[in-house]
C-alpha positions in Angstrom: -27.7 -34.8 7.8 -24.2 -34.1 6.4 -22.6 -30.7 7.2 -20.0 -29.4 4.9 -17.8 -26.3 5.8 -17.9 -23.3 3.6 -14.8 -21.0 3.1 -15.7 -17.9 1.1 -13.2 -15.5 -0.4 -14.7 -12.4 -1.9 -14.1 -8.8 -3.0 -17.8 -8.1 -2.7 -20.0 -6.8 0.0 -22.9 -8.8 -1.4 -22.1 -11.8 0.8 -24.0 -9.8 3.5 -27.2 -10.7 1.6 -26.9 -14.2 3.2 -27.1 -12.9 6.8 -30.1 -15.2 7.3 -28.1 -18.4 6.6 -24.5 -17.6 7.6 -24.9 -17.2 11.4 -26.5 -20.7 11.7 -23.5 -22.2 9.9 -21.1 -20.1 12.1 -22.6 -21.5 15.3 -21.6 -25.0 14.0 -18.1 -23.7 12.9 -19.0 -24.4 9.3 -18.3 -21.0 7.7 -15.6 -18.4 7.3 -15.8 -15.3 5.2 -12.6 -13.8 3.8 -12.7 -10.3 2.4 -9.9 -9.3 0.0 -8.6 -5.8 0.4 -6.0 -4.7 -2.2 -5.4 -1.0 -1.2 -6.7 1.6 1.1 -6.1 4.3 -1.5 -9.5 4.8 -3.2 -8.0 6.3 -6.4 -5.6 3.4 -6.8 -8.4 0.9 -6.0 -10.5 2.3 -8.9 -7.6 1.6 -11.2 -6.7 -1.9 -9.9 -10.3 -3.1 -9.3 -12.6 -0.9 -11.4 -15.7 -3.2 -11.0 -15.2 -4.1 -7.3 -17.1 -2.3 -4.5 -15.3 0.2 -2.4 -13.3 -1.1 0.6 -15.6 0.6 3.1 -18.5 -1.4 1.7 -16.6 -4.6 2.2 -15.5 -3.6 5.7 -19.1 -2.7 6.6 -20.3 -6.1 5.4 -17.5 -7.7 7.4 -18.6 -5.7 10.5 -22.3 -6.8 10.1 -21.3 -10.4 9.7 -19.0 -10.4 12.7 -21.8 -8.8 14.8 -24.0 -11.7 13.7 -21.4 -14.2 14.9 -19.8 -15.1 11.6 -16.1 -15.6 11.5 -14.5 -13.1 9.1 -11.0 -12.6 8.0 -9.2 -10.0 5.9 -7.0 -11.1 3.0 -4.4 -8.5 2.2 -4.0 -9.9 -1.3 -2.4 -9.2 -3.6 0.4 -7.3 -2.0 2.2 -5.1 -4.5 5.9 -4.3 -3.7 6.3 -0.5 -3.2 2.5 0.2 -3.6 1.6 -1.8 -0.4 4.7 -1.4 1.7 3.5 1.7 3.7 -0.1 0.7 4.2 0.0 -2.7 5.8 -0.5 -1.2 9.3 -3.4 0.8 7.9 -5.1 -2.4 6.6 -4.7 -4.0 10.0 -6.0 -1.0 11.9 -9.0 -0.6 9.6 -9.9 -4.3 9.9 -9.6 -3.9 13.7 -11.9 -0.8 13.6 -14.5 -2.9 11.8 -14.4 -5.8 14.3 -11.9 -8.2 12.8 -9.8 -10.1 15.4 -6.4 -11.8 14.9 -6.7 -15.6 15.4 -4.6 -17.0 18.2 
């Protein structure tokens, strides 16, 4: 049986629906989920990404997947000059609070 790796980049929390499949792929190092976070400012987020779920939903999905053994990363993308400058540390702290680890 062939095994192909999966690299998922998403703004959605719906990837959590696949919690029954993703851990088995993770045990074989075949999956990484990458959550995009644009801003921690909820008001600005609604303007930049009006149809995307709130960041806390993405972070909750990330936490659930990490607890299930799935590798998750946080994409701080796109970074807007001036808008993002003062919040990078906040992004990193929030991701850490939800279980993300910095790869070494």
